[in-house]
N, C-alpha and C positions, 0 to 999 in steps of 0.2 A: 938581360931578361932570364938568362938561364940560371944566375945566382937567385933571382926573386922566386922563380918557378920552384927552384930546390928548396928555398927557405919555406915556401907555402907548403909543399908537399910534405916536408919533414914535420912541420908544425901541425899540419892536419892529421898525419898519421898517428903522431905522438899524442895528439888531443884525443883521438878516437879510442886509443888504448887506456887513457886515463879517466875519461868522463864515467861518472857513476850512473848506472841506470836505476830508474825507480824499482821500488821493491816489487819483485815478480818472482814466481817459482821457476827454477831452473833456467836462470838467463843464460843465453847462448853467448858464447865468446865471439868477437869479432875476429874473422879471419879472411884472408885473401884467397879468392877463388882461383881455379886453374887457369881462368881466362885472363890473367894478368897481361897488360900490354896489347891486346888484341884490338884491331880496328873495329868499332861499333858504328853502324849506320846513324847518321845525325837525325834521321826521321824516327828513330827509336828511342831518343833520348828526350826526356822531359826535364824541365827546370827542378830545381830543389823546390818542394811545395812550401818550404819554410824560408825561402829567400827574403832576406831582410832589407835588400836593397830596392828601392822603387823603380830606378831607372839606370841604365848604363851610361856612363860619361862618353859622349860621342867621341871627343879628342882621343881619349885612352884607348877606346875601341879601335879607331882608326890606326893608331900607332901599333897597337898589338897586331892588327891584320896585316900591316905593312911588314912588321917583323917576321910573321909566320911565313908570308909569301916570299920573303927574302930568303929565309933559312930553308923552306921547302917542306917544313913539318913541325911538329912540337918537340921541344927539348925534353919536356916530361909530360906524361900522360895525364888525363883528367881522372878523377876518382868517381866512381859511380856506384849505386846499389841497384839490383834487380828487383823490379815489382811486376809480377806476371810475366808477360813477354816484353815489357819495355824497361827502360832504365831510367833512374833520376839521378842528376849530377849532384855530387857531394862538393867536390872541389873543380872549379874550372868553368864557372857560369860565363864569364867573358871569353874564355878561349872556344867555347862552343858557339858563341854569338860570331866570332871572328871567322870561324870555319864555315858557318852558314853564310856570311857575307862573301867569302871567297867562292863558294860553290854558286851563289846566285849571281856573282859577277863573271862567272867563266863564260868564255866565249866558244869553247869547243866542247864536245862530249867527253873526249879525254881529260880535259882540264876540269871539267864538272865532276867526273868520277873520282878524280884525284882527292877533291875536297869533300866528297860525299860521306866519308868515314872519318872518325877521329880516333887516335890512340887513347886506350882507357884501361884502368885498372878497377876491376870489380871487387868490392868488399861486401862481405855477407853479415847479416845479423845486426846492421846499423839500425838503431831505433830513430823514432821521430825526434825526440828531444835531442839527440846527438846530431841529427840533420841541422836542427835550428841552431845548436851551440856552434856547430862547424861553419854554417852560413856567417854567422856573427863573426867568428874567429878569422875567417878567410877575409872578409872585408875590413875588419879592423886592422889586420896585418898590413893591408896596403893603403890605409887611412882613406877609404873609398866611401864611409858612411857619413850622412849628415847627422846632427845631434838627434834629429826626429827619427831617423831610421834606426839608429843605435837605441833610442828610448823605446820605440815600439817593439824591437827585437827583444829587449829585456822584458818588456811587459808580457810579451807572448810567450817567452820561456817560462816566465812566473805562471802562465795559464797551462802550458804544457806539461810543467813538472810540479804537481800539485805538493810536492814535499818541499818546494822552495817558496814559503810564505812570506818571508821578511827580506828586507834590504840586506841584512847581515848575510843570510843565507845565499842570496843571489851575488853578493860580493865574493864570497868564498868560493862559490861554484865557478864563477866566470873569471876570477883574478882581478876583478875591477877594484879600485878603492871604494870604500864605503860612501864617502862624500859624493862621488861621481855616480854611484848607483842612486842614491837619494834624489839627486838633481835630475838625472835622467827619467826616474820614475814621476817625478812632478811634471816633467815635460810630456811624458806619454799620457798622463791624465789631464793635461792642459786644454783648454777650448781650442777647437779647430782653427778659429782665426789666428791664434798665436802660433800654433804648430805650422800652419801655411805660411806665415811670414818668416819663420826660421827656415823651412825647407824649400819652398818655392819662390819667397819674396814677392815683390811687386815690381810692375814695370813703371819706371820713372822717366819722364821727358828730360832730356839733357840738351844743353845748348851746342850745336854741332862745332867741332874744331875745324877751322878753315884750312889747317896744314894737312888734314887728313883727306886722302883721295875719296874715301867713301865715309864721310863724317857720320857718326852714329847720332841718331835723334832720340833714342830711349835706352836705358840699361836696367838690368835687374838688380835690385838692392835687397839684401836679406837681413833679417833681424839677428843679432848675435845672441848666443846662448844665455850669457849673464842677464842681459837686458830682458830676455824672454822670461826668466825667473821673477824679476821684479814686476813684469806685467801680469804673471800668473797671479801673484798675490794681490796685485791691484784689482784683477777681476774677482777674486774671491771677496774682497772688501766691498766692492761694488754691488755684488750679488746680495750680500747680507743687508746692505743698505737699501736695497731695493725690493725687500721681502714682502713688503705690504702692497707692492704694486703688480699688476698682471704682467706675465712674462719677463719676470726679473733677469732671467738668463740672457734673453734677447737683448735687454736694455744694456746689461754689462757688456755683452759681445760687440754692441754698437759703439759704445764709448771707447772701449779697448782697441777696437779696429781704427777709430778716428785717430787716437794717439799713434798708433802703429804707422798709419799712412803718412802722417805729418812728420814723424820722427824719421822715417826713411826718405821722404822726398826732401826735407831739409838737412838730412844727414846729421841729426842730433847725437851728441855723445850720451854715454849712458847716464851721466850726472845730470844732463839736461832732461833726460826722459824721467829720472827720478824726482827732478824739481817739478816737472809737470804732473807727476802722480800726486805728489803731496798737495798741489794746489787744487787738483780736482777733488781729492779725498775731503778737503776742507769746505768744498762747495757741495758735497754730495750728502745725503741723509746718513746720520751716524748710525753704525751698526746696532744691533740689539732691539729690533723691531718685536712688538708684542708676538707671543707664541701664536696667537690665533691667526695673525697675519701672514705667517711664515707658509711658504709652499709645502704641502704635504709631504712628509718623509723627510724633509731638510732637517738635520740635527742643528741643535743650537751651537754656538760657537764654542769649541772644547777647550780653548785656551786663548790668552791674550798676552801680549808682549810689548814691551817698549824699551827704551835705552837702559832703564835700570832694574826691570824686573820680568818675570815670566809667571803668569797665573795659569795653572791647569784645573779645570773643573772634573772631578773624578767621575761624578755621576753622568757626565755627558760622553763618556768615552766608549760606551757600548754602541753607539750608532754613528761611528765616524764615517765620512767619506774617504776614499782612498787618498785623495789630495790632502785632506786633514791629517791622516795618519802619517803620511810621509812628513808633513811640515812639523808635526810634534816631534817625531823621531829626529828630525834634523836639529830642532832646537836643543832637545836633550843632549844630542852628540856635542853640540857647541859647549854645552855646560860642562859635560864630562871631560872634554878636551881642556878646559881651564882649571879643573881641580889637580892640586899638587899630586905627584906620584905616590907620596905615602898615603 
């Protein structure tokens, strides 16, 4: 555990020193206060307001709590910034939760007092966008984030940092590969039914195993990232095909959710899902409904692609949705990747 915490602390401190802040007059440098390593009361610590993880992994939290109980303290302090009379955690969200659990489970006043404070290092002049990037960095370091959490974190970073407009800028800023940024942004803009299937999954009844003492009767199954991207494109095609009907988005949501439920219950492969998508599209209204029948504000399809060509309509690029913009950029990157270096 010590090596992991050391790695996280070093990585976080280095990231804080290197993150570029938005243009602002006389930006103050990040410094460590004189209160480094002092115990801070848990009741004065708030979570990082830009925390990207939706929920803590119960098993990992229990393991950390047991480790801290066994060691008697933290091997490395958490990082915080002071806001008014309170503190916000920069690094150490799970460690704070473990200390709170130890305090709440204490059986004596002395034991409760022992876990009522946590060792911390205070950093000054840490900006909001740095808080967000470090929350992302901390969790990616430990592979804690689901694809949806990672996607929404990138989307939120884009909102916080107004100078990061494009996927290329986000990739350069975070150190992610451009292809991953493009796919994560598509997931961030995906319909809720797809995001929920990736992050939360669905409960599926399973036949109990008689060899188990407590046989399970249901399990959680989640949609994998690659299949989710296929379903995002499927949802977009369905929406376009239902443009002349009331509530086209709801109709697309219902059809996609039905595919997701069946795919997870029957444990379809990605190839099987793609086969189902193609079959559904053949039976669905073709895209390209008359303009008067489209939902107000919905732009016409900006480009089309098949196995042999990509067609882009330049006059339609001014009113792209976020998802369409990401899809076009992804298609163009594929073309550029195939061009000879010369």
